[in-house]
MARKOLVEX-716701 format. One record per residue (C-alpha): residue number from 1; residue in one letter; chain; x, y, z. Coordinates in nm, 2 decimals. Layout:
N
NODE num residuo cadena     px     py     pz
NODE NUM       A      A      X      Y      Z
...
***
This chain:
367
NODE num residuo cadena     px     py     pz
NODE   1       M      A   3.83   8.26   8.21
NODE   2       A      A   4.01   8.44   8.47
NODE   3       R      A   3.83   8.31   8.74
NODE   4       P      A   3.86   7.98   8.67
NODE   5       R      A   4.21   8.04   8.59
NODE   6       V      A   4.26   8.23   8.97
NODE   7       Y      A   4.14   7.88   9.11
NODE   8       A      A   4.37   7.66   8.94
NODE   9       W      A   4.67   7.86   9.07
NODE  10       A      A   4.55   7.89   9.42
NODE  11       A      A   4.46   7.48   9.44
NODE  12       A      A   4.83   7.46   9.25
NODE  13       G      A   4.94   7.71   9.51
NODE  14       L      A   4.78   7.50   9.79
NODE  15       V      A   4.91   7.11   9.63
NODE  16       L      A   5.23   7.27   9.63
NODE  17       A      A   5.30   7.37   9.97
NODE  18       A      A   5.12   7.04  10.11
NODE  19       L      A   5.38   6.84   9.93
NODE  20       P      A   5.66   6.83  10.21
NODE  21       F      A   5.41   6.67  10.46
NODE  22       Y      A   5.41   6.41  10.18
NODE  23       L      A   5.65   6.39   9.98
NODE  24       E      A   5.98   6.15  10.05
NODE  25       R      A   6.32   6.34  10.03
NODE  26       F      A   6.40   6.22   9.70
NODE  27       W      A   6.13   6.36   9.54
NODE  28       L      A   6.19   6.67   9.73
NODE  29       Q      A   6.55   6.71   9.67
NODE  30       A      A   6.42   6.65   9.28
NODE  31       G      A   6.16   6.88   9.29
NODE  32       L      A   6.42   7.16   9.49
NODE  33       F      A   6.68   7.09   9.15
NODE  34       A      A   6.35   7.19   8.93
NODE  35       M      A   6.29   7.50   9.12
NODE  36       A      A   6.67   7.61   9.08
NODE  37       A      A   6.66   7.50   8.71
NODE  38       A      A   6.36   7.69   8.65
NODE  39       I      A   6.52   8.00   8.82
NODE  40       G      A   6.82   8.03   8.57
NODE  41       A      A   6.60   7.92   8.27
NODE  42       L      A   6.37   8.22   8.35
NODE  43       G      A   6.72   8.44   8.30
NODE  44       I      A   6.82   8.28   7.99
NODE  45       N      A   6.53   8.29   7.86
NODE  46       L      A   6.52   8.67   7.87
NODE  47       L      A   6.80   8.66   7.73
NODE  48       T      A   6.81   8.48   7.44
NODE  49       G      A   6.41   8.35   7.39
NODE  50       A      A   6.32   8.78   7.42
NODE  51       T      A   6.61   8.95   7.34
NODE  52       G      A   6.73   8.71   7.06
NODE  53       Q      A   7.10   8.70   7.23
NODE  54       L      A   7.32   8.36   7.22
NODE  55       S      A   7.45   8.25   7.58
NODE  56       M      A   7.67   7.93   7.60
NODE  57       G      A   7.84   8.07   7.92
NODE  58       H      A   7.49   8.03   8.13
NODE  59       A      A   7.68   7.78   8.38
NODE  60       F      A   7.98   8.00   8.45
NODE  61       F      A   7.70   8.27   8.63
NODE  62       L      A   7.57   7.93   8.80
NODE  63       A      A   7.92   7.84   8.94
NODE  64       V      A   7.97   8.23   9.06
NODE  65       G      A   7.65   8.23   9.25
NODE  66       A      A   7.75   7.89   9.40
NODE  67       Y      A   8.10   7.96   9.48
NODE  68       G      A   8.02   8.28   9.54
NODE  69       Y      A   7.75   8.19   9.86
NODE  70       C      A   8.05   7.95   9.99
NODE  71       A      A   8.33   8.18  10.01
NODE  72       F      A   8.09   8.44  10.18
NODE  73       A      A   7.91   8.23  10.43
NODE  74       G      A   8.21   8.00  10.48
NODE  75       D      A   8.38   8.06  10.82
NODE  76       G      A   8.73   7.92  10.71
NODE  77       A      A   8.77   7.65  10.96
NODE  78       D      A   8.79   7.38  10.66
NODE  79       G      A   9.10   7.55  10.58
NODE  80       L      A   8.91   7.75  10.26
NODE  81       A      A   8.88   8.08  10.23
NODE  82       G      A   8.54   8.27  10.39
NODE  83       S      A   8.42   8.56  10.50
NODE  84       G      A   8.18   8.44  10.82
NODE  85       L      A   7.89   8.69  10.65
NODE  86       P      A   7.51   8.54  10.77
NODE  87       G      A   7.41   8.32  10.56
NODE  88       W      A   7.08   8.54  10.41
NODE  89       L      A   7.37   8.79  10.32
NODE  90       A      A   7.61   8.60  10.21
NODE  91       A      A   7.31   8.50   9.95
NODE  92       L      A   7.22   8.86   9.83
NODE  93       L      A   7.63   8.95   9.81
NODE  94       A      A   7.65   8.62   9.55
NODE  95       V      A   7.40   8.75   9.37
NODE  96       A      A   7.48   9.06   9.33
NODE  97       L      A   7.85   8.92   9.25
NODE  98       A      A   7.70   8.72   8.95
NODE  99       G      A   7.56   9.09   8.81
NODE 100       L      A   7.90   9.19   8.86
NODE 101       A      A   8.06   8.94   8.66
NODE 102       G      A   7.78   8.99   8.37
NODE 103       G      A   7.83   9.35   8.42
NODE 104       V      A   8.21   9.26   8.32
NODE 105       F      A   8.13   9.12   8.02
NODE 106       S      A   7.78   9.32   7.89
NODE 107       P      A   7.99   9.55   7.70
NODE 108       I      A   8.09   9.24   7.50
NODE 109       A      A   7.69   9.09   7.50
NODE 110       G      A   7.60   9.47   7.38
NODE 111       R      A   7.78   9.44   7.08
NODE 112       L      A   7.79   9.11   6.96
NODE 113       Q      A   7.49   8.87   6.86
NODE 114       G      A   7.42   8.55   6.73
NODE 115       A      A   7.69   8.28   6.70
NODE 116       Y      A   7.96   8.52   6.79
NODE 117       L      A   7.80   8.61   7.12
NODE 118       G      A   7.78   8.22   7.16
NODE 119       I      A   8.14   8.15   7.13
NODE 120       A      A   8.24   8.47   7.31
NODE 121       T      A   8.04   8.32   7.62
NODE 122       L      A   8.17   7.98   7.54
NODE 123       A      A   8.51   8.12   7.67
NODE 124       L      A   8.38   8.19   7.98
NODE 125       I      A   8.31   7.82   8.02
NODE 126       F      A   8.66   7.73   7.99
NODE 127       I      A   8.78   7.99   8.23
NODE 128       G      A   8.57   7.90   8.49
NODE 129       Q      A   8.64   7.52   8.49
NODE 130       H      A   9.01   7.67   8.45
NODE 131       V      A   8.96   7.85   8.82
NODE 132       L      A   8.73   7.60   8.97
NODE 133       F      A   8.98   7.35   8.97
NODE 134       N      A   9.30   7.51   9.04
NODE 135       A      A   9.22   7.80   9.28
NODE 136       H      A   9.21   7.54   9.55
NODE 137       D      A   9.26   7.81   9.87
NODE 138       L      A   8.89   7.93   9.75
NODE 139       T      A   8.72   7.66   9.59
NODE 140       G      A   8.84   7.34   9.72
NODE 141       G      A   8.99   7.20   9.37
NODE 142       Y      A   8.86   6.90   9.25
NODE 143       N      A   8.68   6.79   9.55
NODE 144       G      A   8.51   7.12   9.62
NODE 145       R      A   8.40   7.26   9.92
NODE 146       A      A   8.10   7.23  10.15
NODE 147       V      A   7.80   7.45  10.17
NODE 148       P      A   7.77   7.63  10.45
NODE 149       P      A   7.33   7.65  10.58
NODE 150       L      A   7.15   7.96  10.55
NODE 151       S      A   6.95   8.09  10.82
NODE 152       L      A   6.70   8.31  10.79
NODE 153       F      A   6.43   8.45  11.01
NODE 154       G      A   6.57   8.22  11.35
NODE 155       V      A   6.54   7.90  11.08
NODE 156       T      A   6.85   7.70  10.96
NODE 157       F      A   6.78   7.55  10.67
NODE 158       D      A   6.98   7.25  10.74
NODE 159       D      A   6.94   6.86  10.87
NODE 160       S      A   6.87   6.98  11.20
NODE 161       E      A   6.45   6.88  11.26
NODE 162       L      A   6.18   7.14  11.30
NODE 163       L      A   5.84   6.97  11.41
NODE 164       L      A   5.57   7.08  11.25
NODE 165       A      A   5.21   6.95  11.25
NODE 166       Q      A   5.38   6.64  11.42
NODE 167       V      A   5.59   6.60  11.09
NODE 168       P      A   5.98   6.64  11.11
NODE 169       F      A   6.12   6.94  10.85
NODE 170       G      A   6.48   6.85  10.74
NODE 171       S      A   6.68   7.09  10.53
NODE 172       A      A   6.49   6.96  10.18
NODE 173       E      A   6.14   7.02  10.35
NODE 174       K      A   6.27   7.37  10.49
NODE 175       L      A   6.42   7.51  10.12
NODE 176       W      A   6.13   7.38   9.94
NODE 177       Y      A   5.91   7.68  10.08
NODE 178       L      A   6.27   7.91   9.99
NODE 179       G      A   6.27   7.75   9.69
NODE 180       L      A   5.88   7.80   9.65
NODE 181       L      A   5.90   8.16   9.73
NODE 182       L      A   6.24   8.27   9.50
NODE 183       L      A   6.06   8.13   9.17
NODE 184       L      A   5.72   8.25   9.25
NODE 185       A      A   5.95   8.63   9.28
NODE 186       G      A   6.18   8.54   8.97
NODE 187       A      A   5.87   8.46   8.78
NODE 188       L      A   5.64   8.79   8.86
NODE 189       F      A   5.95   8.97   8.83
NODE 190       A      A   6.02   8.86   8.43
NODE 191       R      A   5.68   8.83   8.33
NODE 192       G      A   5.64   9.22   8.44
NODE 193       V      A   5.96   9.25   8.25
NODE 194       L      A   5.82   9.12   7.92
NODE 195       R      A   5.50   9.24   7.94
NODE 196       G      A   5.63   9.64   7.98
NODE 197       R      A   5.81   9.86   7.81
NODE 198       P      A   6.16   9.66   7.88
NODE 199       G      A   5.97   9.37   7.73
NODE 200       R      A   5.83   9.56   7.43
NODE 201       A      A   6.18   9.69   7.34
NODE 202       M      A   6.34   9.33   7.39
NODE 203       N      A   6.12   9.19   7.15
NODE 204       A      A   6.18   9.46   6.89
NODE 205       I      A   6.58   9.41   6.93
NODE 206       R      A   6.48   9.01   6.92
NODE 207       D      A   6.32   9.09   6.54
NODE 208       H      A   6.48   9.38   6.40
NODE 209       R      A   6.77   9.50   6.56
NODE 210       I      A   6.84   9.78   6.30
NODE 211       A      A   6.45   9.92   6.29
NODE 212       A      A   6.46   9.93   6.65
NODE 213       G      A   6.76  10.12   6.68
NODE 214       V      A   6.57  10.38   6.46
NODE 215       M      A   6.28  10.38   6.65
NODE 216       G      A   6.51  10.49   6.92
NODE 217       I      A   6.58  10.16   7.13
NODE 218       P      A   6.95  10.19   7.24
NODE 219       V      A   7.01   9.88   7.13
NODE 220       A      A   7.40   9.79   7.25
NODE 221       R      A   7.23   9.97   7.61
NODE 222       Y      A   6.96   9.69   7.67
NODE 223       R      A   7.16   9.41   7.56
NODE 224       A      A   7.37   9.47   7.81
NODE 225       A      A   7.18   9.56   8.08
NODE 226       V      A   6.98   9.25   8.00
NODE 227       F      A   7.27   9.04   7.96
NODE 228       V      A   7.39   9.15   8.36
NODE 229       L      A   6.99   9.04   8.47
NODE 230       S      A   7.03   8.71   8.32
NODE 231       S      A   7.32   8.69   8.52
NODE 232       M      A   7.19   8.78   8.84
NODE 233       Y      A   6.89   8.51   8.78
NODE 234       A      A   7.17   8.24   8.71
NODE 235       G      A   7.36   8.36   9.06
NODE 236       L      A   7.02   8.30   9.24
NODE 237       A      A   6.98   7.91   9.05
NODE 238       G      A   7.36   7.87   9.18
NODE 239       V      A   7.31   7.96   9.55
NODE 240       L      A   6.95   7.74   9.55
NODE 241       L      A   7.17   7.44   9.41
NODE 242       A      A   7.47   7.48   9.63
NODE 243       L      A   7.18   7.46   9.93
NODE 244       V      A   7.02   7.19   9.76
NODE 245       F      A   7.34   6.98   9.71
NODE 246       Q      A   7.56   7.11  10.04
NODE 247       R      A   7.85   7.06   9.82
NODE 248       T      A   7.98   7.25   9.50
NODE 249       V      A   8.16   7.02   9.28
NODE 250       P      A   8.34   7.16   8.93
NODE 251       E      A   8.24   6.93   8.70
NODE 252       Y      A   7.86   7.04   8.79
NODE 253       F      A   7.93   7.37   8.60
NODE 254       G      A   8.07   7.25   8.28
NODE 255       M      A   7.93   7.33   7.93
NODE 256       M      A   7.68   7.03   7.94
NODE 257       L      A   7.51   7.25   8.22
NODE 258       S      A   7.49   7.53   7.94
NODE 259       L      A   7.38   7.33   7.69
NODE 260       E      A   7.06   7.14   7.91
NODE 261       Y      A   6.93   7.53   8.00
NODE 262       L      A   6.95   7.62   7.60
NODE 263       A      A   6.71   7.28   7.59
NODE 264       M      A   6.49   7.41   7.91
NODE 265       I      A   6.36   7.71   7.70
NODE 266       V      A   6.35   7.55   7.37
NODE 267       I      A   6.12   7.26   7.51
NODE 268       G      A   5.95   7.52   7.71
NODE 269       G      A   5.90   7.79   7.49
NODE 270       L      A   6.14   8.12   7.41
NODE 271       G      A   6.03   8.43   7.53
NODE 272       S      A   5.74   8.25   7.76
NODE 273       V      A   5.77   8.27   8.15
NODE 274       A      A   5.55   7.97   8.17
NODE 275       G      A   5.76   7.80   7.92
NODE 276       A      A   6.11   7.89   8.09
NODE 277       V      A   5.96   7.75   8.46
NODE 278       A      A   5.77   7.47   8.25
NODE 279       G      A   6.13   7.33   8.02
NODE 280       G      A   6.32   7.37   8.36
NODE 281       V      A   6.12   7.11   8.51
NODE 282       F      A   6.09   6.89   8.24
NODE 283       V      A   6.49   6.88   8.16
NODE 284       S      A   6.59   6.90   8.54
NODE 285       L      A   6.33   6.64   8.66
NODE 286       L      A   6.37   6.35   8.35
NODE 287       P      A   6.71   6.25   8.49
NODE 288       Q      A   6.60   6.20   8.86
NODE 289       F      A   6.29   6.01   8.71
NODE 290       L      A   6.48   5.80   8.51
NODE 291       N      A   6.74   5.73   8.80
NODE 292       R      A   6.48   5.60   9.06
NODE 293       Y      A   6.28   5.38   8.79
NODE 294       S      A   6.60   5.24   8.59
NODE 295       E      A   6.53   4.90   8.70
NODE 296       S      A   6.17   4.89   8.61
NODE 297       L      A   6.29   5.06   8.23
NODE 298       P      A   6.41   4.90   7.95
NODE 299       L      A   6.77   4.97   7.82
NODE 300       V      A   6.81   5.23   8.15
NODE 301       S      A   7.05   5.08   8.40
NODE 302       A      A   7.19   5.19   8.68
NODE 303       P      A   7.59   5.37   8.56
NODE 304       G      A   7.86   5.12   8.51
NODE 305       T      A   7.63   4.81   8.50
NODE 306       G      A   7.62   4.75   8.08
NODE 307       G      A   7.30   4.98   7.96
NODE 308       I      A   7.25   5.34   7.94
NODE 309       A      A   7.27   5.52   8.23
NODE 310       P      A   7.01   5.72   8.34
NODE 311       G      A   7.18   6.08   8.31
NODE 312       E      A   7.27   5.93   7.90
NODE 313       A      A   6.87   5.83   7.88
NODE 314       A      A   6.76   6.17   7.95
NODE 315       R      A   7.01   6.33   7.73
NODE 316       Y      A   6.91   6.17   7.46
NODE 317       L      A   6.54   6.17   7.53
NODE 318       Y      A   6.51   6.55   7.57
NODE 319       G      A   6.74   6.58   7.25
NODE 320       A      A   6.46   6.42   7.07
NODE 321       A      A   6.24   6.66   7.23
NODE 322       V      A   6.45   6.95   7.15
NODE 323       V      A   6.37   6.84   6.77
NODE 324       A      A   5.98   6.76   6.81
NODE 325       V      A   5.95   7.07   6.94
NODE 326       V      A   6.13   7.27   6.62
NODE 327       L      A   5.94   7.10   6.39
NODE 328       F      A   5.60   7.02   6.54
NODE 329       L      A   5.54   7.25   6.77
NODE 330       P      A   5.75   7.58   6.78
NODE 331       G      A   5.60   7.77   7.04
NODE 332       G      A   5.68   7.49   7.30
NODE 333       L      A   5.55   7.36   7.56
NODE 334       A      A   5.40   7.71   7.65
NODE 335       R      A   5.19   7.65   7.35
NODE 336       L      A   5.06   7.37   7.36
NODE 337       A      A   4.92   7.44   7.74
NODE 338       F      A   4.74   7.80   7.63
NODE 339       R      A   4.60   7.68   7.30
NODE 340       R      A   4.23   7.79   7.28
NODE 341       P      A   4.01   7.54   7.11
NODE 342       A      A   3.81   7.75   6.83
NODE 343       P      A   3.45   7.79   6.94
NODE 344       P      A   3.25   7.54   6.76
NODE 345       G      A   3.10   7.58   6.43
NODE 346       R      A   3.34   7.83   6.34
NODE 347       S      A   3.72   7.81   6.16
NODE 348       G      A   3.98   8.04   6.09
NODE 349       P      A   4.13   8.28   6.33
NODE 350       P      A   3.91   8.48   6.52
NODE 351       T      A   3.78   8.85   6.49
NODE 352       R      A   3.83   9.09   6.77
NODE 353       P      A   3.56   9.32   6.88
NODE 354       G      A   3.42   9.56   6.67
NODE 355       Q      A   3.57   9.41   6.34
NODE 356       P      A   3.35   9.39   6.07
NODE 357       T      A   3.32   9.02   5.93
NODE 358       H      A   3.32   8.97   5.54
NODE 359       P      A   3.05   8.67   5.40
NODE 360       K      A   3.21   8.49   5.19
NODE 361       E      A   3.10   8.61   4.83
NODE 362       P      A   2.86   8.34   4.62
NODE 363       S      A   3.03   8.20   4.31
NODE 364       A      A   2.87   8.20   3.98
NODE 365       E      A   2.71   7.86   4.00
NODE 366       E      A   2.56   7.99   4.33
NODE 367       R      A   2.44   8.29   4.16
***
């Protein structure tokens, strides 16, 4: 099974690498939104899916990453605060700033759990919205602020055309490969965390906090550390979103965005790296698909034309998907994708190698 799986991943990688040569800009931007959502979903899945800590403030840390990049990379020419740092350094500092913000909140995250932590992190959304709308010199207020382009290894990720195999590459095409690399690195790191000793400790904390403490696991320290790591994932997703949007708007980083990230990990599968990616892709691409084909779909129409707007229809659909997953597919899309059919002629759970099989005891009539 290992070799076909390697071939499948290699083929998928080649297809993703070739897509910028064939897809139009709309679908490339939709794919970049999906990559950013998947990166953010990886972070909240480590916190909620693997450690069992409910967070309603994920959008706050995305805003920290997005606006942090703008502040570090901006040159102040637009009248807003800016440090004029190189783009790659500004991106690293923005991710670190999101982690620092998570570190400031981590003592609370280490001691609260369940609905109490959810309510506490919900306060971050209100604080963040107030700052974003009122700190005009830093955020631009209601109108937001423009995002400086990223420059890396001599390549500027803006709309200046770069010919590659006689195909003009704009900002979406260039960011596509950057997004793929960031998503791959984030997924591999999260996979290593979950499969190693920290992952086992996180699962123990999620399943039984008191037993984990009795076994010697520092519960509060692990919870605080995972909260910081989740915040850094959110900061990285915010930087990528800012580069794709090319403008940051405070309204985007509201409570609805945090709810969407919770929907992503429930639909994809709690505690699963593949599930976080699948859920992020599903929830982020659904409104883009509905917006693109709203004229051909019943009951869905462009905003202000009398029908259901694509954004509202998408929320209805992935809300229904959350209910369906909870009722009929607890493991999410990841469980559906990796479910292996039982061998023919055999029912029940498979026996492990070396495990003795116990034939069925004949009944009295058979004797």
